[in-house]
Z-matrix of the N, CA and C atoms (Angstrom, degrees):
N
C 1 1.453
C 2 1.520 1 109.09
N 3 1.307 2 113.85 1 144.71
C 4 1.455 3 120.98 2 -179.72
C 5 1.522 4 108.38 3 -124.03
N 6 1.320 5 117.24 4 145.49
C 7 1.456 6 122.25 5 -177.26
C 8 1.523 7 109.91 6 -122.55
N 9 1.327 8 115.04 7 134.10
C 10 1.464 9 121.72 8 175.50
C 11 1.518 10 106.91 9 -132.21
N 12 1.340 11 116.42 10 133.55
C 13 1.462 12 120.64 11 177.59
C 14 1.525 13 109.05 12 -112.52
N 15 1.326 14 115.10 13 140.90
C 16 1.462 15 120.97 14 175.44
C 17 1.522 16 108.48 15 -129.51
N 18 1.338 17 115.71 16 157.36
C 19 1.464 18 118.28 17 -179.79
C 20 1.525 19 113.54 18 -124.93
N 21 1.347 20 116.20 19 16.79
C 22 1.465 21 120.06 20 175.87
C 23 1.527 22 109.49 21 -162.54
N 24 1.322 23 115.85 22 162.04
C 25 1.467 24 119.82 23 175.73
C 26 1.516 25 110.61 24 -60.97
N 27 1.336 26 116.40 25 -39.40
C 28 1.463 27 120.81 26 -179.13
C 29 1.525 28 110.63 27 -61.61
N 30 1.329 29 115.89 28 -42.96
C 31 1.462 30 119.76 29 179.94
C 32 1.530 31 110.83 30 -67.04
N 33 1.328 32 116.97 31 -37.45
C 34 1.466 33 120.90 32 175.90
C 35 1.514 34 110.23 33 -60.68
N 36 1.327 35 116.50 34 -45.89
C 37 1.467 36 120.09 35 179.64
C 38 1.525 37 111.36 36 -64.71
N 39 1.316 38 117.17 37 -36.45
C 40 1.466 39 120.62 38 179.05
C 41 1.523 40 111.48 39 -64.42
N 42 1.333 41 117.35 40 -42.10
C 43 1.470 42 121.02 41 177.45
C 44 1.525 43 109.36 42 -60.06
N 45 1.325 44 117.16 43 -46.19
C 46 1.464 45 121.25 44 -179.40
C 47 1.528 46 111.02 45 -65.65
N 48 1.314 47 116.80 46 -38.68
C 49 1.466 48 121.33 47 178.64
C 50 1.539 49 109.88 48 -62.89
N 51 1.329 50 116.79 49 -39.78
C 52 1.473 51 120.78 50 176.94
C 53 1.533 52 110.60 51 -65.65
N 54 1.330 53 116.95 52 -40.21
C 55 1.461 54 120.62 53 177.78
C 56 1.523 55 110.66 54 -60.46
N 57 1.306 56 117.23 55 -39.30
C 58 1.464 57 122.17 56 -176.24
C 59 1.525 58 112.64 57 -56.20
N 60 1.321 59 117.32 58 -32.40
C 61 1.466 60 119.85 59 -177.36
C 62 1.528 61 112.83 60 -65.65
N 63 1.332 62 117.43 61 -18.02
C 64 1.466 63 121.60 62 -179.23
C 65 1.534 64 113.12 63 -95.63
N 66 1.324 65 117.21 64 -7.25
C 67 1.461 66 120.12 65 -172.01
C 68 1.528 67 113.10 66 -86.84
N 69 1.334 68 114.02 67 151.55
C 70 1.465 69 122.71 68 178.31
C 71 1.521 70 109.78 69 -128.48
N 72 1.335 71 117.13 70 162.59
C 73 1.462 72 119.24 71 173.33
C 74 1.527 73 111.23 72 -51.65
N 75 1.292 74 115.88 73 144.93
C 76 1.468 75 126.81 74 -177.54
C 77 1.527 76 113.30 75 82.30
N 78 1.328 77 117.98 76 -4.03
C 79 1.462 78 119.64 77 177.55
C 80 1.524 79 109.72 78 -73.92
N 81 1.330 80 115.09 79 141.64
C 82 1.458 81 122.01 80 179.61
C 83 1.522 82 108.49 81 -124.50
N 84 1.334 83 114.92 82 127.39
C 85 1.455 84 122.49 83 175.89
C 86 1.524 85 106.17 84 -114.71
N 87 1.327 86 117.09 85 126.70
C 88 1.456 87 119.50 86 175.87
C 89 1.524 88 108.53 87 -104.51
N 90 1.324 89 115.68 88 142.19
C 91 1.461 90 122.06 89 -179.18
C 92 1.518 91 109.53 90 -125.09
N 93 1.311 92 115.58 91 120.78
C 94 1.455 93 119.67 92 177.43
C 95 1.518 94 109.19 93 -130.77
N 96 1.312 95 115.46 94 148.31
C 97 1.458 96 122.99 95 179.90
C 98 1.512 97 108.30 96 164.45
N 99 1.311 98 116.42 97 166.29
C 100 1.458 99 120.94 98 -179.28
C 101 1.518 100 111.32 99 -63.88
N 102 1.339 101 115.88 100 165.90
C 103 1.462 102 120.62 101 173.27
C 104 1.522 103 108.80 102 -56.20
N 105 1.318 104 116.41 103 134.18
C 106 1.453 105 120.71 104 179.05
C 107 1.513 106 114.91 105 80.26
N 108 1.328 107 117.45 106 8.08
C 109 1.468 108 120.46 107 -178.42
C 110 1.524 109 112.15 108 -72.35
N 111 1.326 110 116.87 109 -29.35
C 112 1.460 111 119.55 110 179.94
C 113 1.519 112 114.57 111 124.36
N 114 1.324 113 117.52 112 17.32
C 115 1.468 114 120.82 113 -178.83
C 116 1.523 115 111.73 114 -60.33
N 117 1.321 116 117.07 115 -47.35
C 118 1.466 117 120.02 116 -178.90
C 119 1.523 118 110.82 117 -70.92
N 120 1.318 119 117.96 118 -35.29
C 121 1.468 120 121.11 119 176.18
C 122 1.525 121 109.84 120 -60.78
N 123 1.325 122 116.48 121 -44.91
C 124 1.461 123 121.43 122 177.58
C 125 1.526 124 109.99 123 -60.99
N 126 1.326 125 116.54 124 -43.35
C 127 1.463 126 121.61 125 -179.31
C 128 1.528 127 111.01 126 -62.56
N 129 1.324 128 117.47 127 -38.33
C 130 1.468 129 120.79 128 177.42
C 131 1.524 130 110.57 129 -60.35
N 132 1.324 131 117.57 130 -39.55
C 133 1.454 132 121.08 131 177.23
C 134 1.518 133 112.28 132 -65.75
N 135 1.332 134 116.72 133 -42.00
C 136 1.466 135 120.42 134 176.06
C 137 1.527 136 110.26 135 -59.64
N 138 1.329 137 115.38 136 -46.57
C 139 1.464 138 120.06 137 -178.93
C 140 1.527 139 110.94 138 -59.43
N 141 1.308 140 116.33 139 -45.05
C 142 1.464 141 120.08 140 178.87
C 143 1.529 142 110.48 141 -59.94
N 144 1.327 143 116.15 142 -43.74
C 145 1.459 144 120.95 143 178.90
C 146 1.513 145 113.53 144 -64.54
N 147 1.334 146 116.34 145 -22.04
C 148 1.466 147 121.50 146 178.55
C 149 1.529 148 111.98 147 -97.36
N 150 1.320 149 116.76 148 8.90
C 151 1.462 150 120.44 149 175.16
C 152 1.511 151 115.04 150 80.74
N 153 1.329 152 118.39 151 17.33
C 154 1.468 153 121.59 152 177.86
C 155 1.526 154 108.07 153 -73.77
N 156 1.331 155 116.66 154 128.37
C 157 1.464 156 121.45 155 -178.39
C 158 1.533 157 112.46 156 -96.12
N 159 1.336 158 117.10 157 -27.80
C 160 1.462 159 121.22 158 -178.43
C 161 1.524 160 111.23 159 -68.97
N 162 1.321 161 115.21 160 157.58
C 163 1.460 162 120.93 161 174.48
C 164 1.527 163 108.77 162 -68.61
N 165 1.307 164 115.91 163 132.37
C 166 1.461 165 121.73 164 179.98
C 167 1.523 166 107.92 165 -103.19
N 168 1.333 167 115.54 166 127.69
C 169 1.454 168 120.25 167 173.92
C 170 1.525 169 108.49 168 -140.74
N 171 1.306 170 116.60 169 168.16
C 172 1.455 171 121.03 170 -173.21
C 173 1.529 172 112.04 171 -66.45
N 174 1.335 173 116.70 172 131.73
C 175 1.465 174 120.85 173 178.79
C 176 1.524 175 113.09 174 -88.24
N 177 1.322 176 117.40 175 40.79
C 178 1.460 177 122.12 176 -173.24
C 179 1.527 178 112.70 177 -50.99
N 180 1.307 179 118.02 178 -45.27
C 181 1.471 180 119.92 179 -174.72
C 182 1.516 181 113.19 180 -91.68
N 183 1.326 182 117.83 181 -20.57
C 184 1.461 183 120.16 182 178.25
C 185 1.519 184 111.54 183 -97.76
N 186 1.289 185 118.32 184 -12.68
C 187 1.463 186 128.41 185 -179.76
C 188 1.529 187 112.46 186 72.79
N 189 1.331 188 118.52 187 -46.79
C 190 1.469 189 120.14 188 -179.83
C 191 1.526 190 109.56 189 -131.37
N 192 1.330 191 115.73 190 132.68
C 193 1.464 192 122.12 191 171.39
C 194 1.514 193 107.52 192 -119.86
N 195 1.323 194 115.07 193 138.19
C 196 1.456 195 120.60 194 178.82
C 197 1.519 196 108.94 195 -110.06
N 198 1.339 197 115.14 196 136.83
C 199 1.459 198 121.56 197 179.42
C 200 1.519 199 109.04 198 -127.65
N 201 1.332 200 114.92 199 152.08
C 202 1.457 201 120.27 200 175.93
C 203 1.517 202 108.87 201 -103.74
N 204 1.320 203 114.90 202 129.49
C 205 1.453 204 122.15 203 175.25
C 206 1.514 205 107.22 204 -143.00
N 207 1.314 206 117.80 205 -145.17
C 208 1.459 207 120.04 206 175.68
C 209 1.526 208 110.27 207 -64.32
N 210 1.330 209 116.48 208 -27.64
C 211 1.465 210 124.65 209 169.68
C 212 1.531 211 105.72 210 -138.84
N 213 1.332 212 118.20 211 160.45
C 214 1.465 213 118.70 212 175.20
C 215 1.537 214 110.17 213 -59.47
N 216 1.315 215 115.19 214 143.93
C 217 1.466 216 121.82 215 -178.97
C 218 1.515 217 107.92 216 -126.45
N 219 1.332 218 116.02 217 121.52
C 220 1.454 219 122.33 218 -177.07
C 221 1.525 220 108.78 219 -109.87
N 222 1.310 221 115.57 220 119.34
C 223 1.465 222 122.04 221 -179.11
C 224 1.528 223 107.74 222 -109.83
N 225 1.324 224 116.05 223 116.06
C 226 1.460 225 121.43 224 -176.69
C 227 1.517 226 110.38 225 -116.26
N 228 1.318 227 115.18 226 134.65
C 229 1.458 228 121.44 227 171.66
C 230 1.521 229 105.21 228 -122.34
N 231 1.322 230 116.29 229 102.49
C 232 1.465 231 120.77 230 -171.94
C 233 1.531 232 112.57 231 -99.25
N 234 1.328 233 116.06 232 19.03
C 235 1.465 234 120.44 233 179.66
C 236 1.529 235 111.86 234 -54.56
N 237 1.320 236 116.86 235 -39.29
C 238 1.465 237 121.38 236 -177.29
C 239 1.531 238 112.58 237 -72.40
N 240 1.326 239 117.60 238 -6.60
C 241 1.461 240 120.91 239 179.23
C 242 1.533 241 112.34 240 -95.29
N 243 1.331 242 116.85 241 7.43
C 244 1.460 243 119.84 242 177.83
C 245 1.527 244 108.92 243 -56.16
N 246 1.319 245 116.04 244 137.33
C 247 1.471 246 123.13 245 -178.89
C 248 1.525 247 112.45 246 62.78
N 249 1.328 248 116.97 247 25.57
C 250 1.460 249 121.27 248 177.50
C 251 1.523 250 108.95 249 -121.28
N 252 1.309 251 116.13 250 144.68
C 253 1.466 252 120.96 251 175.45
C 254 1.515 253 110.45 252 -101.44
N 255 1.312 254 116.82 253 13.33
C 256 1.455 255 121.36 254 -174.43
C 257 1.527 256 111.55 255 -71.21
N 258 1.326 257 115.14 256 126.61
C 259 1.457 258 122.16 257 174.43
C 260 1.518 259 106.50 258 -102.94
N 261 1.310 260 116.69 259 111.99
C 262 1.466 261 119.86 260 -176.85
C 263 1.532 262 111.48 261 -98.17
N 264 1.343 263 114.75 262 33.16
C 265 1.457 264 119.83 263 177.77
C 266 1.516 265 113.71 264 86.67
N 267 1.327 266 116.98 265 32.42
C 268 1.461 267 120.00 266 -178.60
C 269 1.522 268 112.25 267 -56.69
N 270 1.347 269 117.31 268 -40.52
C 271 1.472 270 120.43 269 -179.05
C 272 1.517 271 111.89 270 -56.55
N 273 1.324 272 116.99 271 -38.00
C 274 1.461 273 120.04 272 -179.47
C 275 1.523 274 111.25 273 -63.84
N 276 1.319 275 116.76 274 -35.34
C 277 1.463 276 120.05 275 176.62
C 278 1.527 277 110.54 276 -75.96
N 279 1.324 278 116.67 277 -49.73
C 280 1.460 279 121.13 278 -174.84
C 281 1.530 280 112.58 279 -64.92
N 282 1.320 281 117.19 280 -28.56
C 283 1.469 282 121.21 281 -179.90
C 284 1.525 283 112.08 282 -106.55
N 285 1.316 284 116.60 283 12.47
C 286 1.461 285 120.91 284 -177.89
C 287 1.514 286 112.32 285 -87.40
N 288 1.325 287 114.86 286 -154.68
C 289 1.456 288 120.43 287 -174.08
C 290 1.527 289 112.83 288 -100.83
N 291 1.330 290 116.33 289 15.78
C 292 1.457 291 119.09 290 -177.35
C 293 1.514 292 112.95 291 -125.64
N 294 1.322 293 113.57 292 -174.16
C 295 1.457 294 122.76 293 177.75
C 296 1.523 295 107.52 294 -110.57
N 297 1.321 296 116.73 295 133.99
C 298 1.462 297 121.71 296 -176.89
C 299 1.517 298 111.43 297 -112.25
N 300 1.324 299 115.17 298 136.83
C 301 1.454 300 122.38 299 171.53
C 302 1.520 301 106.60 300 -119.72
N 303 1.334 302 115.85 301 128.95
C 304 1.461 303 120.77 302 -176.06
C 305 1.525 304 109.46 303 -121.10
N 306 1.347 305 115.98 304 112.51
C 307 1.457 306 120.97 305 173.71
C 308 1.527 307 108.57 306 -85.28
N 309 1.330 308 116.24 307 142.11
C 310 1.473 309 123.75 308 -179.32
C 311 1.528 310 110.69 309 63.02
N 312 1.320 311 116.64 310 41.57
C 313 1.467 312 121.99 311 -173.50
C 314 1.527 313 114.11 312 -61.31
N 315 1.326 314 117.50 313 -21.68
C 316 1.467 315 119.09 314 -179.20
C 317 1.532 316 111.69 315 -60.51
N 318 1.329 317 116.96 316 -20.36
C 319 1.469 318 120.06 317 -179.88
C 320 1.525 319 112.92 318 -78.57
N 321 1.325 320 118.18 319 -13.60
C 322 1.474 321 120.70 320 179.35
C 323 1.522 322 110.97 321 -129.03
N 324 1.302 323 116.75 322 31.07
C 325 1.468 324 122.87 323 -175.31
C 326 1.527 325 112.58 324 -47.02
N 327 1.322 326 117.45 325 -41.52
C 328 1.468 327 120.95 326 -175.47
C 329 1.523 328 113.31 327 -69.05
N 330 1.330 329 118.86 328 -15.37
C 331 1.460 330 122.03 329 -179.28
C 332 1.528 331 113.07 330 -98.67
N 333 1.331 332 117.37 331 -9.91
C 334 1.463 333 120.62 332 -175.60
C 335 1.527 334 111.38 333 -72.63
N 336 1.337 335 116.66 334 146.21
C 337 1.469 336 119.37 335 178.11
C 338 1.529 337 110.59 336 -68.91
N 339 1.318 338 115.45 337 158.44
C 340 1.470 339 120.18 338 -178.97
C 341 1.518 340 111.68 339 -61.04
N 342 1.332 341 117.44 340 -42.15
C 343 1.457 342 120.86 341 -179.58
C 344 1.520 343 109.46 342 -101.21
N 345 1.351 344 115.38 343 129.73
C 346 1.461 345 120.48 344 -178.28
C 347 1.524 346 108.38 345 -168.76
N 348 1.307 347 115.53 346 171.25
C 349 1.459 348 120.50 347 174.14
C 350 1.519 349 107.26 348 -113.12
N 351 1.328 350 115.65 349 116.54
C 352 1.458 351 121.22 350 177.91
C 353 1.522 352 108.95 351 -93.70
N 354 1.323 353 116.00 352 126.26
C 355 1.463 354 121.55 353 179.25
C 356 1.524 355 107.65 354 -120.11
N 357 1.320 356 115.76 355 122.21
C 358 1.457 357 120.94 356 175.50
C 359 1.525 358 107.53 357 -111.89
N 360 1.325 359 115.62 358 131.48
C 361 1.458 360 120.86 359 -175.97
C 362 1.523 361 109.26 360 -110.50
N 363 1.322 362 114.70 361 128.89
C 364 1.463 363 121.42 362 176.93
C 365 1.523 364 108.86 363 -114.52
N 366 1.313 365 116.36 364 125.96
C 367 1.461 366 121.87 365 176.02
C 368 1.521 367 107.28 366 -84.09
N 369 1.347 368 116.97 367 109.96
C 370 1.461 369 120.48 368 -176.53
C 371 1.525 370 112.16 369 -95.92
N 372 1.327 371 117.20 370 -18.55
C 373 1.468 372 122.51 371 172.62
C 374 1.521 373 106.29 372 -161.11
N 375 1.317 374 117.13 373 -176.72
C 376 1.463 375 119.67 374 -177.64
C 377 1.530 376 111.76 375 -56.57
N 378 1.331 377 117.26 376 -37.88
C 379 1.463 378 119.70 377 -177.00
C 380 1.531 379 113.93 378 -112.44
N 381 1.325 380 118.22 379 -15.58
C 382 1.458 381 120.61 380 -175.95
C 383 1.526 382 112.19 381 -94.97
N 384 1.345 383 113.88 382 142.51
C 385 1.457 384 121.00 383 178.09
C 386 1.516 385 109.43 384 -133.59
N 387 1.335 386 115.29 385 148.46
C 388 1.454 387 120.60 386 170.93
C 389 1.523 388 107.05 387 -117.83
N 390 1.325 389 115.24 388 128.34
C 391 1.458 390 122.11 389 179.44
C 392 1.517 391 108.16 390 -106.71
N 393 1.328 392 115.79 391 125.70
C 394 1.453 393 121.36 392 176.53
C 395 1.521 394 106.39 393 -108.46
N 396 1.330 395 115.44 394 114.61
C 397 1.457 396 121.85 395 -178.87
C 398 1.519 397 108.91 396 -99.40
N 399 1.325 398 115.74 397 123.67
C 400 1.453 399 122.21 398 178.73
C 401 1.527 400 107.93 399 -117.44
N 402 1.341 401 117.04 400 97.41
C 403 1.465 402 119.38 401 -179.35
C 404 1.522 403 110.60 402 -77.23
N 405 1.307 404 115.87 403 130.02
C 406 1.460 405 120.67 404 176.51
C 407 1.525 406 106.16 405 -114.20
N 408 1.312 407 115.20 406 103.01
C 409 1.462 408 122.22 407 -175.72
C 410 1.520 409 110.36 408 116.04
N 411 1.342 410 115.61 409 149.03
C 412 1.466 411 121.42 410 -175.66
C 413 1.519 412 112.52 411 -62.07
N 414 1.318 413 117.59 412 -37.92
C 415 1.462 414 120.22 413 -179.15
C 416 1.526 415 110.96 414 -61.48
N 417 1.322 416 116.58 415 -43.86
C 418 1.466 417 119.87 416 179.95
C 419 1.534 418 111.57 417 -71.76
N 420 1.326 419 116.61 418 -29.42
C 421 1.467 420 120.18 419 174.16
C 422 1.530 421 109.15 420 -61.64
N 423 1.315 422 115.71 421 -45.22
C 424 1.463 423 120.76 422 -179.96
C 425 1.532 424 110.86 423 -64.60
N 426 1.322 425 116.51 424 -41.81
C 427 1.470 426 121.01 425 178.57
C 428 1.529 427 109.85 426 -59.20
N 429 1.327 428 116.95 427 -46.50
C 430 1.478 429 120.71 428 -179.42
C 431 1.522 430 110.92 429 -61.59
N 432 1.308 431 116.94 430 -43.24
C 433 1.460 432 119.66 431 179.91
C 434 1.520 433 111.28 432 -61.88
N 435 1.339 434 116.39 433 -42.90
C 436 1.465 435 119.66 434 179.91
C 437 1.529 436 110.39 435 -67.21
N 438 1.314 437 117.50 436 -40.94
C 439 1.460 438 121.55 437 -179.77
C 440 1.533 439 110.76 438 -63.18
N 441 1.301 440 117.01 439 -44.56
C 442 1.461 441 121.60 440 -178.75
C 443 1.531 442 111.33 441 -67.00
N 444 1.337 443 116.44 442 -34.83
C 445 1.469 444 121.01 443 -175.05
C 446 1.520 445 114.21 444 -91.92
N 447 1.324 446 118.48 445 6.07
C 448 1.471 447 120.99 446 179.27
C 449 1.495 448 110.98 447 -62.42
């Protein structure tokens, strides 16, 4: 596990933007944390790092939003799928030509790929956040090490 602390939304976005430079198509990042922890803020930084020009906001009611950047970027908010066994084609996204970010991933645990980067966000104060990165797979382990040592 790796830990990163930030003290502003801008710093959170910068960390995510730096992470984006290491990502490839088929990569899956999961984001978990309480409401208001910073999941969408982190996602905005990832999107910026991937060259997305459109405004990024939470896809709470649509579940999945697709963006065009240097590679396709899939932003999923699966909160509304709690207590549901519905598979809305996750494999097509996870094995497609883009990068996927999944907010509230614990609700679709059975559909997640074996290798992924799990990010849990803890709100430690109004402006401070702690990010716990749990790499699952050697590639994500290497990404975390490079990100931490930048």
